[in-house]
C-alpha positions as CSV (number, residue, x, y, z in Angstrom):
1,X,-0.3,22.5,40.7
2,X,2.0,22.5,37.7
3,X,0.6,20.2,35.0
4,X,3.9,18.4,34.5
5,X,3.8,17.4,38.2
6,X,0.0,16.7,38.4
7,X,-0.4,12.9,37.7
8,X,-4.2,13.1,37.9
9,X,-4.5,15.9,35.4
10,X,-2.0,14.2,33.0
11,X,-4.0,10.9,33.2
12,X,-7.3,12.7,32.5
13,X,-5.8,14.6,29.6
14,X,-4.2,11.5,28.1
15,X,-7.4,9.5,28.4
16,X,-9.4,12.2,26.6
17,X,-6.7,12.8,24.0
18,X,-6.4,9.1,23.1
19,X,-10.2,8.8,22.9
20,X,-10.5,11.7,20.6
21,X,-7.8,10.4,18.3
22,X,-9.4,7.0,18.1
23,X,-12.8,8.6,17.2
24,X,-11.2,10.7,14.5
25,X,-9.4,7.6,13.1
26,X,-12.5,5.5,13.2
27,X,-13.7,6.2,9.6
28,X,-10.2,5.3,8.2
29,X,-10.4,2.0,10.2
30,X,-13.9,1.2,9.1
31,X,-12.9,1.8,5.5
32,X,-10.3,-1.0,5.8
33,X,-13.1,-3.5,5.8
34,X,-13.7,-2.6,2.1
35,X,-10.1,-3.0,1.0
36,X,-9.3,-5.7,-1.5
37,X,-6.0,-7.1,-3.0
38,X,-4.5,-5.6,-6.1
39,X,-1.6,-6.0,-8.5
40,X,1.5,-7.5,-6.9
41,X,-0.5,-9.0,-4.0
42,X,-1.4,-11.9,-6.3
43,X,2.1,-12.4,-7.7
44,X,3.8,-12.6,-4.3
45,X,1.1,-14.7,-2.7
46,X,0.5,-17.3,-5.4
47,X,2.3,-20.1,-3.5
48,X,0.8,-19.4,-0.1
49,X,-2.7,-19.0,-1.6
50,X,-2.3,-22.4,-3.2
51,X,-1.4,-23.9,0.1
52,X,-4.5,-22.4,1.8
53,X,-6.7,-23.8,-1.0
54,X,-5.3,-27.3,-0.7
55,X,-4.5,-27.6,3.0
56,X,-6.2,-24.7,4.8
57,X,-4.3,-22.7,7.3
58,X,-1.4,-25.1,7.6
59,X,1.3,-22.8,9.0
60,X,4.3,-25.1,8.5
61,X,3.3,-25.4,4.8
62,X,2.5,-21.7,4.6
63,X,5.9,-20.6,6.0
64,X,7.6,-23.0,3.7
65,X,5.8,-21.5,0.7
66,X,6.6,-18.0,1.9
67,X,10.3,-19.0,2.0
68,X,10.1,-20.4,-1.5
69,X,8.6,-17.1,-2.6
70,X,11.4,-15.2,-0.9
71,X,14.1,-17.3,-2.6
72,X,12.5,-16.9,-6.0
73,X,12.2,-13.1,-5.9
74,X,15.7,-12.8,-4.3
75,X,17.0,-14.6,-7.4
76,X,14.7,-13.0,-10.0
77,X,13.5,-9.6,-9.0
78,X,14.6,-8.0,-5.7
79,X,17.0,-8.8,-3.0
80,X,14.4,-8.2,-0.3
81,X,15.1,-11.3,1.8
82,X,12.7,-10.3,4.5
83,X,10.1,-8.3,2.6
84,X,9.3,-11.1,0.1
85,X,8.5,-13.5,3.0
86,X,6.1,-10.9,4.5
87,X,4.4,-10.1,1.2
88,X,3.7,-13.8,0.6
89,X,1.5,-13.9,3.7
90,X,-0.9,-11.1,2.7
91,X,-4.3,-11.6,4.5
92,X,-6.4,-12.2,1.3
93,X,-4.9,-15.7,0.9
94,X,-7.6,-16.6,3.5
95,X,-10.3,-14.8,1.6
96,X,-10.7,-11.2,0.4
97,X,-12.6,-10.1,3.4
98,X,-9.6,-10.6,5.6
99,X,-7.6,-8.2,3.5
100,X,-8.7,-5.2,5.7
101,X,-6.2,-6.5,8.3
102,X,-3.6,-4.6,6.3
103,X,-4.6,-1.5,8.2
104,X,-3.7,-3.1,11.5
105,X,-0.6,-4.8,10.1
106,X,0.7,-1.3,9.2
107,X,-0.4,0.8,12.2
108,X,0.2,-1.6,15.1
109,X,4.0,-2.0,14.5
110,X,4.2,1.7,13.7
111,X,2.6,2.7,16.9
112,X,4.6,0.3,19.0
113,X,7.9,1.4,17.5
114,X,6.9,5.1,18.0
115,X,6.0,4.4,21.5
116,X,9.2,2.4,22.2
117,X,11.4,5.2,20.7
118,X,9.5,7.9,22.6
119,X,9.7,6.0,25.8
120,X,13.5,5.5,25.5
121,X,14.1,9.2,24.8
122,X,11.7,10.6,27.3
123,X,13.0,8.2,30.0
124,X,16.5,9.6,29.3
125,X,15.4,13.3,29.4
126,X,12.5,13.4,31.7
127,X,12.1,10.2,33.6
128,X,9.2,11.5,35.7
129,X,7.0,12.1,32.6
130,X,5.7,8.5,32.3
131,X,2.6,9.3,30.2
132,X,4.3,11.6,27.7
133,X,5.7,8.8,25.5
134,X,2.2,7.4,24.9
135,X,0.8,10.9,24.1
136,X,3.7,11.6,21.6
137,X,3.3,8.2,19.9
138,X,-0.5,8.7,19.5
139,X,-0.1,12.3,18.2
140,X,2.7,11.3,15.7
141,X,0.7,8.3,14.5
142,X,-2.3,10.5,13.9
143,X,-0.3,13.0,12.0
144,X,1.3,10.3,9.8
145,X,-2.1,8.8,8.9
146,X,-4.0,12.0,8.3
147,X,-1.3,13.7,6.1
148,X,0.0,10.6,4.3
149,X,0.6,11.5,0.6
150,X,-0.6,8.2,-0.6
151,X,-2.9,6.5,1.9
152,X,-3.8,3.7,-0.4
153,X,-0.2,2.6,-0.7
154,X,0.5,3.3,3.0
155,X,-2.7,1.9,4.7
156,X,-4.8,-0.2,2.5
157,X,-2.7,-1.9,-0.2
158,X,-0.8,-4.7,1.5
159,X,2.1,-5.0,-1.0
160,X,2.8,-1.3,-1.0
161,X,2.4,-0.6,2.7
162,X,4.2,-3.7,4.0
163,X,7.1,-3.2,1.7
164,X,8.0,0.1,3.4
165,X,6.2,1.0,6.6
166,X,7.2,-1.9,8.9
167,X,10.9,-1.3,8.2
168,X,10.5,2.5,8.7
169,X,8.8,1.6,12.0
170,X,11.7,-0.5,13.3
171,X,14.1,2.2,12.0
172,X,12.5,4.7,14.3
173,X,12.8,2.2,17.2
174,X,16.5,1.6,16.2
175,X,17.0,5.4,16.5
176,X,15.7,5.4,20.0
177,X,18.0,2.5,20.9
178,X,21.0,4.2,19.4
179,X,20.2,7.5,21.2
180,X,20.0,5.6,24.5
181,X,23.4,4.0,23.8
182,X,25.0,7.5,23.4
183,X,25.5,7.4,27.1
184,X,26.1,3.8,27.9
185,X,27.3,4.6,31.5
186,X,23.6,5.2,32.4
187,X,22.7,1.7,31.4
188,X,23.5,-1.6,33.0
189,X,25.9,-3.9,31.1
190,X,23.0,-6.3,30.3
191,X,20.9,-3.5,28.9
192,X,23.8,-2.3,26.7
193,X,24.2,-5.8,25.3
194,X,20.5,-6.1,24.8
195,X,20.2,-2.8,23.0
196,X,23.2,-3.5,20.8
197,X,21.9,-6.9,19.9
198,X,18.5,-5.5,19.1
199,X,20.2,-2.9,16.8
200,X,22.0,-5.7,15.0
201,X,18.8,-7.7,14.4
202,X,16.9,-4.5,13.3
203,X,19.7,-3.6,10.9
204,X,19.6,-7.0,9.2
205,X,15.8,-6.9,9.1
206,X,15.7,-3.5,7.5
207,X,18.4,-4.5,5.1
208,X,16.2,-7.3,3.8
209,X,13.1,-5.1,3.9
210,X,13.7,-2.1,1.7
211,X,16.7,-0.3,0.3
212,X,15.5,3.2,0.8
213,X,14.6,2.6,4.5
214,X,17.9,0.8,4.8
215,X,19.6,3.9,3.5
216,X,17.7,6.0,6.0
217,X,18.7,3.7,8.9
218,X,22.3,3.7,7.8
219,X,22.6,7.4,7.6
220,X,21.1,8.0,11.1
221,X,23.4,5.3,12.6
222,X,26.4,6.8,10.8
223,X,25.7,10.2,12.4
224,X,25.1,8.8,15.9
225,X,28.1,6.4,15.6
226,X,30.3,9.4,14.7
227,X,29.2,11.1,17.9
228,X,30.0,8.0,19.9
229,X,33.4,7.5,18.5
230,X,34.5,10.9,19.7
231,X,34.0,9.5,23.2
232,X,35.4,6.1,22.4
233,X,31.9,4.6,22.6
234,X,31.7,1.5,20.4
235,X,28.3,0.2,21.3
236,X,26.7,1.4,18.1
237,X,29.3,-0.2,15.8
238,X,27.6,-3.7,15.7
239,X,24.3,-2.2,14.6
240,X,26.1,-0.1,12.0
241,X,28.0,-3.1,10.7
242,X,24.8,-5.1,10.5
243,X,23.0,-2.4,8.7
244,X,25.7,-2.1,6.1
245,X,25.9,-5.9,5.7
246,X,22.1,-6.2,5.3
247,X,22.0,-3.4,2.7
248,X,25.0,-4.8,0.8
249,X,23.4,-8.3,0.7
250,X,20.3,-6.7,-0.6
251,X,21.7,-4.6,-3.4
252,X,24.1,-7.2,-4.6
253,X,21.4,-9.9,-4.9
254,X,20.9,-11.4,-8.4
255,X,17.3,-10.2,-8.3
256,X,18.3,-6.6,-7.7
257,X,20.5,-6.6,-10.8
258,X,17.5,-8.0,-12.8
259,X,15.3,-5.2,-11.5
260,X,17.7,-2.3,-12.0
261,X,18.4,-3.4,-15.6
262,X,14.7,-2.9,-16.3
263,X,14.8,0.8,-15.5
264,X,16.5,3.7,-17.3
265,X,19.1,5.0,-14.8
266,X,19.7,8.7,-14.5
267,X,23.1,10.2,-14.5
268,X,24.7,10.9,-11.1
269,X,24.6,14.7,-11.4
270,X,21.1,14.6,-12.8
271,X,19.9,12.4,-10.0
272,X,21.6,14.6,-7.4
273,X,20.0,17.8,-8.7
274,X,16.6,16.3,-9.3
275,X,16.4,14.8,-5.9
276,X,17.5,18.0,-4.3
277,X,14.8,20.0,-6.1
278,X,12.1,17.3,-5.3
279,X,13.1,17.4,-1.6
280,X,12.8,21.2,-1.6
281,X,9.4,21.0,-3.4
282,X,8.1,18.5,-0.8
283,X,9.1,20.9,2.0
284,X,7.2,23.7,0.4
285,X,4.1,21.5,-0.3
286,X,4.0,20.1,3.2
287,X,4.4,23.3,5.2
288,X,0.7,24.0,5.5
289,X,-2.0,24.5,8.1
290,X,-2.2,20.9,9.4
291,X,1.5,20.9,9.9
292,X,1.3,24.1,11.9
293,X,-1.4,22.5,14.0
294,X,0.9,19.6,14.7
295,X,3.7,21.9,15.7
296,X,1.4,23.7,18.1
297,X,0.4,20.5,19.7
298,X,4.0,19.4,20.0
299,X,5.1,22.7,21.5
300,X,4.5,22.0,25.1
301,X,6.1,18.5,25.3
302,X,9.1,19.7,23.1
303,X,9.6,22.7,25.3
304,X,9.5,20.5,28.4
305,X,12.0,18.1,27.0
306,X,14.3,20.9,25.9
307,X,14.6,22.1,29.6
308,X,16.0,18.7,30.6
309,X,19.2,19.0,32.6
310,X,20.3,15.7,31.1
311,X,21.0,17.5,27.8
312,X,24.1,19.8,27.7
313,X,23.6,23.4,26.4
314,X,26.0,22.9,23.5
315,X,23.4,20.6,21.9
316,X,21.2,23.6,21.2
317,X,23.9,25.9,19.7
318,X,22.9,25.2,16.1
319,X,19.1,25.0,15.9
320,X,19.3,24.9,12.1
321,X,20.8,21.4,12.4
322,X,17.3,19.9,12.8
323,X,15.7,21.1,9.6
324,X,19.1,20.7,7.8
325,X,19.4,17.1,8.9
326,X,15.7,16.3,8.0
327,X,16.3,17.8,4.5
328,X,19.5,15.7,4.0
329,X,17.6,12.5,4.9
330,X,14.7,13.4,2.6
331,X,17.1,14.2,-0.2
332,X,19.0,10.9,0.3
333,X,15.8,8.9,0.3
334,X,14.7,10.5,-2.9
335,X,18.2,10.3,-4.5
336,X,18.4,6.5,-4.5
337,X,15.3,5.8,-6.7
338,X,16.1,8.9,-8.8
339,X,19.5,7.4,-9.6
340,X,18.5,3.8,-10.0
341,X,15.1,4.2,-11.6
342,X,15.2,7.7,-13.1
343,X,12.4,9.1,-10.9
344,X,11.1,9.5,-7.3
345,X,9.2,6.3,-7.5
346,X,5.8,5.4,-6.1
347,X,3.6,7.2,-3.5
348,X,4.6,4.6,-0.9
349,X,8.2,6.1,-1.0
350,X,6.7,9.5,-0.4
351,X,4.9,8.2,2.6
352,X,8.2,7.3,4.4
353,X,9.7,10.6,3.2
354,X,6.7,12.4,4.7
355,X,7.1,10.6,8.1
356,X,10.8,11.4,8.1
357,X,9.9,15.0,7.5
358,X,7.5,15.0,10.4
359,X,10.0,13.5,12.8
360,X,12.7,15.9,11.6
361,X,10.4,18.9,12.4
362,X,9.7,17.5,15.8
363,X,13.4,17.4,16.5
364,X,13.8,20.8,15.0
365,X,11.2,22.2,17.4
366,X,13.0,20.6,20.3
367,X,16.3,22.2,19.3
368,X,14.6,25.6,18.7
369,X,13.2,25.7,22.2
370,X,16.5,24.8,23.7
371,X,18.3,27.4,21.7
372,X,15.8,30.1,22.7
373,X,16.0,29.4,26.4
374,X,19.4,27.9,27.0
375,X,21.5,29.7,24.4
376,X,19.8,33.0,23.8
377,X,18.6,33.1,27.4
378,X,15.2,34.3,26.4
379,X,12.7,33.1,29.0
380,X,9.5,31.6,27.9
381,X,8.0,31.8,31.4
382,X,5.5,34.5,30.5
383,X,4.1,32.2,27.8
384,X,3.9,29.3,30.3
385,X,2.1,31.6,32.8
386,X,-0.3,32.7,30.1
387,X,-1.2,29.1,29.3
388,X,-1.6,28.2,32.9
389,X,-3.9,31.2,33.3
390,X,-6.1,30.0,30.5
391,X,-5.7,26.3,31.0
392,X,-9.4,25.7,30.8
393,X,-9.4,26.7,27.1
394,X,-6.5,24.4,26.1
395,X,-8.7,21.2,25.7
396,X,-11.0,23.0,23.2
397,X,-8.0,24.4,21.3
398,X,-6.5,20.9,21.1
399,X,-9.8,19.5,19.8
400,X,-9.9,22.2,17.1
401,X,-6.3,21.5,16.1
402,X,-6.8,17.7,15.9
403,X,-10.0,18.2,13.9
404,X,-8.2,20.5,11.5
405,X,-5.6,17.8,10.9
406,X,-8.3,15.2,10.4
407,X,-10.1,17.4,7.8
408,X,-7.5,19.2,5.7
409,X,-4.6,16.8,5.5
410,X,-1.2,17.7,4.1
411,X,-1.6,15.7,1.0
412,X,-4.3,18.1,-0.2
413,X,-1.7,20.6,-1.3
414,X,0.0,18.1,-3.7
415,X,-0.4,18.8,-7.3
416,X,-3.5,17.2,-8.8
417,X,-4.9,16.1,-5.4
418,X,-6.6,19.3,-4.3
419,X,-10.0,17.6,-4.5
420,X,-9.3,15.2,-1.6
421,X,-9.5,15.6,2.1
422,X,-7.4,14.3,4.9
423,X,-7.5,10.5,5.3
424,X,-10.3,10.4,8.0
425,X,-12.6,12.9,6.3
426,X,-12.0,11.3,2.9
427,X,-12.7,7.9,4.4
428,X,-16.0,9.1,5.9
429,X,-17.0,10.6,2.5
430,X,-16.2,7.3,0.6
431,X,-18.2,5.3,3.2
432,X,-21.2,7.7,3.0
433,X,-21.2,8.0,-0.8
434,X,-21.2,4.2,-1.3
435,X,-18.0,4.3,-3.3
436,X,-16.2,2.0,-0.9
437,X,-19.1,-0.5,-0.9
438,X,-19.3,-0.4,-4.7
439,X,-15.5,-1.1,-4.9
440,X,-15.7,-4.1,-2.6
441,X,-18.8,-5.5,-4.2
442,X,-17.3,-5.3,-7.7
443,X,-14.1,-7.0,-6.6
444,X,-16.0,-9.7,-4.6
445,X,-18.0,-10.5,-7.8
446,X,-14.8,-10.7,-9.7
447,X,-13.3,-13.1,-7.1
448,X,-16.5,-15.3,-7.3
449,X,-15.9,-15.7,-11.0
450,X,-12.2,-16.5,-10.5
451,X,-12.9,-19.0,-7.7
452,X,-15.5,-20.8,-9.7
453,X,-14.0,-24.3,-10.3
454,X,-16.1,-24.9,-13.3
455,X,-14.5,-21.9,-15.2
456,X,-11.0,-22.9,-16.3
457,X,-10.9,-19.9,-18.7
458,X,-12.3,-17.0,-16.9
459,X,-13.3,-13.6,-18.2
460,X,-13.4,-10.5,-16.0
461,X,-14.1,-6.8,-16.6
462,X,-12.2,-3.8,-15.2
463,X,-13.8,-1.6,-12.5
464,X,-16.3,0.8,-13.8
465,X,-17.0,4.5,-13.0
466,X,-17.9,5.1,-9.4
467,X,-16.0,1.9,-8.3
468,X,-12.6,3.5,-7.8
469,X,-12.5,5.3,-4.4
470,X,-9.3,7.3,-4.0
471,X,-8.3,5.7,-0.6
472,X,-8.8,2.1,-1.7
473,X,-8.1,2.1,-5.4
474,X,-4.5,1.6,-6.4
475,X,-4.8,0.2,-9.9
476,X,-6.9,-2.3,-11.9
477,X,-6.6,-4.8,-14.6
478,X,-6.5,-3.6,-18.2
479,X,-8.3,-5.1,-21.2
480,X,-6.3,-7.9,-22.6
481,X,-4.3,-10.9,-21.2
482,X,-3.7,-11.4,-17.5
483,X,-0.7,-9.4,-16.3
484,X,-1.3,-9.6,-12.6
485,X,-0.7,-13.3,-12.0
486,X,-4.4,-14.1,-11.5
487,X,-4.1,-17.2,-13.6
488,X,-1.7,-19.1,-11.3
489,X,-3.2,-17.5,-8.2
490,X,-6.6,-18.9,-8.9
491,X,-5.3,-22.0,-10.7
492,X,-6.9,-21.2,-14.1
493,X,-5.8,-22.1,-17.6
494,X,-6.3,-18.5,-18.6
495,X,-7.7,-15.3,-17.4
496,X,-8.7,-12.6,-19.9
497,X,-9.9,-9.1,-19.2
498,X,-12.7,-8.0,-21.5
499,X,-14.4,-4.6,-21.8
500,X,-17.6,-4.1,-19.9
501,X,-20.7,-4.6,-22.0
502,X,-22.7,-1.4,-22.5
């Protein structure tokens, strides 16, 4: 029986596939137990930490303190009217050992939004393939984690990860909702209203989350809305308007003006050229073996979806539109910080650019298969027959491809990072070598000093050699006065960083 019509075989494959991915991600998950707060974690969570110290987990007081934090930063640093609230609730306010929940705080929303988007699209193209959305969501999540350019800022550092990835996640979901609304006649009126309302809420949330992701969401909605308007379909207009309103409210906030004044802005032409070159360089760096493995694993589902009769042939006339669109989105995401801050920004920005790149290539592969079979009329039936003939080998091939992605990792080709593996293998190494434990022990000792009520003027030392694992270490204090906000966070009169005694 054909695999796509064999529910038993699909269920068996999916169960084994998910189990293998979970096993491969296990070292990265275990490593999260050794993560500890750093840098801006303390500044944003000073008020909420004080509430926990005085009242315990009193959620009404915690939420009020988080709101006060949001208002303060909206006025004095950034117009992130949603992100500031989230960052104030970082897990370490309940104790450093809870900080590892950052890993779940990032990946659970990302997985759910990937699954939601995949389910909406697959249901539209191939309603019978009920297990395919889960497989696609798991595979893409795995690729995101293993090839992430800056895992510490995407998985283990709360302030960096939660300032970007949750909003990227809901932007992916919003794309799925928007694609579904391209053909509103296939939905009931109640579903149209629900999807349109969800798009409005998501647009406002992203606008208050991060400007770069807000820009990404806006560009995708602009393109899809333009397609809708040609057919006099106005269902995407509310989401587009909400996205514009949220982003405008963000960029015009008093705090945003304060922040931008602290950076040397680049000229418009300089930022345009620089971001174009940087986007092209990232394409070259990321086109490597793990990416090829991902494209091979995506080939069968993308080919299946491209054969859907729900999609007109004209959609596949220009297969170059996929990579071109992905490049434009990457360029736009890099352009904004290049123009406002004079550079590409931190690794956490590269993380969302990387994930946009991956999704763009998945769409490109879908368009390529459709172009080959439905425009060029080149049948891929011989290839399908070959795979059916040797179907017993495919599970082993899939294992090898996933293992390759878990070992090599796309970030290993970035300049200056060739000595690091993919996230899972690097996590296993840091666990086995003891670097992760040394990092956590050193910071737990530091926290014990800072939490000592008898010490009003605390002295701490920076991390030493062998205590800075690549996946967990973002930055550390420098010798001199406290610049991290440790003094108010731990209610001290002063905190001074002194050199380690030899």
